[in-house]
C-alpha positions in Angstrom: -16.9 -8.6 25.7 -15.1 -6.3 22.9 -12.4 -8.1 21.1 -9.1 -6.2 21.8 -6.1 -7.3 19.6 -2.3 -6.5 19.6 0.4 -7.1 17.1 1.2 -10.6 18.3 -2.4 -11.3 17.5 -2.2 -10.1 13.7 0.4 -13.4 12.4 -0.1 -16.1 9.8 -0.1 -16.0 6.3 -3.6 -16.3 5.9 -4.2 -12.7 7.0 -2.8 -11.2 4.0 -5.3 -12.7 1.7 -8.1 -11.9 4.2 -7.1 -8.2 4.2 -6.9 -8.1 0.4 -10.1 -9.5 -0.1 -11.4 -7.2 2.3 -9.9 -3.8 0.3 -11.0 -5.4 -2.8 -14.4 -5.2 -1.3 -13.9 -1.6 0.1 -12.6 -0.7 -3.4 -15.8 -1.9 -4.9 -18.0 0.0 -2.2 -16.0 3.1 -3.0 -16.5 3.2 -7.2 -20.7 2.5 -5.6 -20.2 5.6 -3.5 -20.7 3.4 -0.5 -17.4 4.0 1.4 -16.9 6.5 4.0 -13.1 7.9 3.5 -12.8 11.3 4.0 -8.9 12.2 3.7 -6.9 12.3 7.0 -7.1 14.9 9.8 -3.6 16.2 11.6 -4.1 17.8 15.2 -0.9 19.4 16.2 0.8 19.5 19.3 3.3 22.2 19.1 7.1 21.2 19.5 6.0 18.0 20.1 4.0 16.3 16.9 0.7 15.3 15.5 -2.3 13.2 16.4 -3.9 11.8 13.2 -7.1 10.6 12.7 -8.8 8.8 9.8 -12.5 7.7 10.0 -14.1 5.3 7.5 -16.7 2.6 7.0 -19.1 1.0 4.5 -22.3 1.7 3.6 -25.2 -1.5 2.7 -26.2 -4.5 4.2 -23.8 -4.9 6.9 -22.7 -1.3 7.6 -19.2 -0.8 9.5 -17.9 2.3 11.0 -15.0 3.2 12.9 -11.8 5.3 13.4 -7.7 5.2 13.4 -5.6 7.7 15.5 -1.7 7.5 15.2 0.7 9.7 16.7 4.1 11.4 14.9 5.7 12.3 18.3 9.5 11.6 18.8 10.3 8.3 20.4 11.5 4.6 20.3 7.9 3.0 20.2 4.4 4.5 18.3 1.0 3.2 18.7 -1.9 3.4 17.0 -5.6 2.2 17.5 -8.4 1.5 15.4 -11.9 0.9 16.6 -14.6 -0.9 14.8 -18.5 -0.6 15.3 -20.8 -2.2 13.4 -23.0 0.9 12.3 -26.7 -1.0 12.5 -26.7 -2.0 15.6 -24.1 0.4 17.4 -22.2 -2.7 18.7 -18.5 -1.9 19.0 -16.8 -5.1 17.3 -13.6 -4.6 18.6 -10.3 -2.5 19.0 -6.8 -3.3 17.5 -3.7 -1.8 18.9 -0.4 -1.5 17.4 1.6 -0.7 14.4 1.0 -4.1 12.3 -2.4 -3.5 11.1 -1.6 -0.2 9.5 1.5 -2.2 7.4 -1.0 -4.9 6.5 -3.5 -2.6 5.1 -0.8 -0.6 3.0 0.8 -3.9 1.8 -3.2 -5.5 0.9 -3.6 -2.1 -1.0 -0.1 -2.9 -3.0 -1.7 -6.3 -3.7 -5.1 -5.4 -4.9 -3.2 -2.9 -7.6 -1.0 -5.6 -8.4 -3.6 -8.0 -8.9 -5.3 -5.5 -11.4 -2.7 -3.7 -12.6 0.1 -6.2 -13.3 0.6 -8.9 -16.0 -1.1 -11.9 -14.8 1.8 -14.1 -16.0 4.0 -12.0 -13.7 6.7 -13.7 -11.7 9.5 -11.8 -11.1 9.5 -8.9 -8.5 12.3 -6.2 -7.9 12.2 -4.6 -4.6 13.9 -0.9 -3.1 13.5 -0.7 0.4 14.0 -3.7 3.2 11.9 -2.5 6.2 8.2 -3.2 7.2 6.4 -1.9 4.1 8.5 -3.7 1.6 7.8 -7.1 3.5 3.8 -6.3 3.2 4.2 -5.0 -0.1 5.9 -8.8 -1.1 3.8 -10.6 1.0 0.5 -9.2 -1.0 2.3 -9.6 -4.4 3.0 -13.4 -3.3 -0.7 -13.6 -2.4 -2.0 -12.5 -5.9 0.8 -13.7 -8.0 2.8 -17.3 -8.4 6.1 -15.6 -8.1 9.2 -17.4 -8.8 11.6 -14.9 -7.6 12.7 -11.7 -6.3 15.9 -9.6 -5.8 16.2 -6.4 -3.2 18.4 -3.4 -3.0 18.9 -1.8 0.6 21.5 1.2 1.6 21.8 -1.0 4.7 23.4 -4.2 3.5 23.0 -6.2 6.5 19.0 -5.4 6.6 18.9 -6.1 2.7 20.5 -9.9 3.8 18.2 -10.4 6.3 14.9 -9.6 4.2 15.9 -11.9 1.6 16.8 -14.9 4.0 13.4 -14.4 6.0 11.1 -13.5 2.5 12.8 -16.6 1.0 12.0 -18.8 3.7 8.7 -16.9 4.5 7.4 -17.5 0.7 9.3 -20.5 -0.8 10.7 -18.1 -3.6 14.5 -17.6 -4.4 15.2 -14.1 -2.9 18.5 -12.1 -3.4 20.2 -9.5 -2.4 21.2 -6.9 -5.5 24.5 -4.5 -5.4 22.2 -1.4 -6.8 18.6 -0.4 -7.2 18.9 -0.7 -11.0 20.0 -3.9 -10.5 17.0 -5.2 -8.2 15.0 -4.0 -10.7 16.4 -5.1 -13.7 13.8 -7.6 -16.0 11.3 -7.4 -13.1 7.4 -8.0 -14.1 6.6 -6.2 -10.8 8.5 -3.5 -9.0 7.7 -2.5 -5.5 9.4 0.7 -4.1 9.3 1.1 -0.4 12.0 3.3 0.7 12.4 6.9 2.6 14.5 8.4 0.0 13.8 11.6 -1.2 15.6 11.5 -4.3 14.6 9.1 -7.1 16.2 5.8 -6.7 14.9 4.2 -9.8 14.2 5.6 -13.5 12.6 4.6 -16.4 15.6 3.2 -18.4 16.2 1.0 -15.3 12.6 -0.8 -16.0 11.3 -3.3 -18.7 8.3 -2.6 -21.3 5.1 -3.6 -19.4 6.3 -3.8 -15.6 4.2 -2.6 -13.1 5.0 -0.5 -10.4 4.0 0.0 -6.7 5.5 3.3 -5.0 4.8 3.4 -1.3 7.4 6.3 0.1 7.8 9.5 -0.5 5.7 11.0 -3.2 5.8 15.0 -2.6 7.5 18.0 -4.1 9.7 18.1 -1.1 11.1 14.7 -1.8 10.1 11.5 -4.2 11.4 8.3 -4.6 10.7 7.6 -8.5 12.1 9.4 -11.4 9.1 11.5 -13.0 10.0 9.7 -16.6 8.2 6.6 -15.1 5.2 8.5 -15.1 5.7 9.9 -18.7 6.2 6.0 -19.7 3.4 4.8 -17.8 0.3 3.8 -19.9 -1.9 4.0 -16.5 -1.3 6.1 -13.8 -3.6 5.2 -10.5 -3.8 5.9 -6.6 -6.0 4.7 -4.2 -7.1 8.3 -3.3 -7.1 11.0 -5.8 -8.5 12.9 -2.6 -5.1 12.6 -0.7 -2.9 13.0 -3.4 -4.8 16.7 -3.1 -4.5 17.1 0.5 -0.6 17.0 1.0 1.3 20.4 2.7 3.3 20.1 -0.1 2.1 19.2 -3.6 1.8 15.7 -5.0 5.1 14.5 -6.9 3.2 14.5 -10.1 1.6 18.3 -9.7 3.1 20.3 -12.6 4.4 17.4 -14.5 2.0 17.1 -17.2 0.7 13.6 -16.0 -1.6 14.2 -12.5 -4.6 14.4 -14.9 -4.0 11.2 -16.3 -4.4 9.3 -12.5 -7.0 7.2 -12.5 -8.8 6.4 -9.1 -7.9 2.4 -8.4 -11.4 1.7 -7.3 -13.1 2.6 -11.1 -10.3 0.6 -12.8 -11.6 -2.5 -10.3 -15.1 -2.0 -10.8 -14.3 -1.6 -14.8 -15.2 2.4 -15.1 -11.8 3.3 -16.1 -9.5 1.1 -18.9 -6.7 -0.6 -16.7 -3.7 -2.5 -18.8 -4.3 -2.8 -22.4 -1.3 -4.7 -23.7 1.5 -6.6 -22.1 3.8 -4.2 -23.2 1.8 -1.6 -21.3 3.6 0.0 -18.3 1.7 0.6 -15.3 2.1 2.9 -12.1 0.4 2.8 -8.4 0.9 5.7 -6.0 -0.3 4.3 -2.8 -1.2 7.2 -0.5 -3.1 5.1 2.1 -7.0 5.6 1.5 -8.3 6.7 4.6 -10.5 4.7 6.9 -9.9 1.4 5.0 -8.1 -0.1 8.1 -11.5 0.0 9.7 -12.4 -2.5 6.9 -9.0 -4.6 7.4 -9.7 -4.7 10.8 -13.3 -5.8 10.8 -12.3 -8.6 8.8 -9.5 -9.8 11.3 -12.1 -9.3 14.2 -14.3 -11.8 11.9 -11.6 -14.3 12.0 -11.2 -14.4 15.9 
């Protein structure tokens, strides 16, 4: 019988570590030209929204294939479907329904970036944003680094306080609300920016040397959450999908800044093809755009746990 998982099935602290390990495998496959991950495809329904498709999988001894589809229609609830096949025997491994897998996958990609780009002794996290993406990014950071404390800022004070209380209990570290974005990231070893802001919320002057920054929110010329001067001071700039940065309807936020050509593929850094952090004083920047198809790899790993 085909397994069907829903959001309520995707709970537990072990899931993030499983997702990070699955994505590490996926990035190594990408570096070896064994990852299938074409850019996402939008199908428009005029005056309603889009259906967005991503297809992906891994080639090799245990090949996987699958797809994800989600919608951008107006409404209080949104749905996603991920289906996974074993590509060597055509067996449908299972289907995952709901939004949690996508958030878990994005968080885990951030965790892989933190594992390979942040200082090994990073202990303090600064977070701007208090939504689902901020939660999974912090969960991923906690999975790959021994954290001591975190500070979080959100324009919604109630949401910020709830985030701090929930995350402190979940990860047994000190998590406190901050009064501003700059206060949240002051002195942080790892900075997570996961907002919906169309204007920069932090700049290079807010960050200490040697910090690693994950940006998850808007990143096009129409709006972006990080000051461009952060890319100017970064010794390493990486992304999970250079192809996706070139596929946006509005140009990627670094286009025309002089820094777009310095952007490395995270897969190549993981595989040792491209240099990553070179010294404790290096500032590093990871631009998360969502490597298409990797939901399939994460879903497969979770289905194997059931």
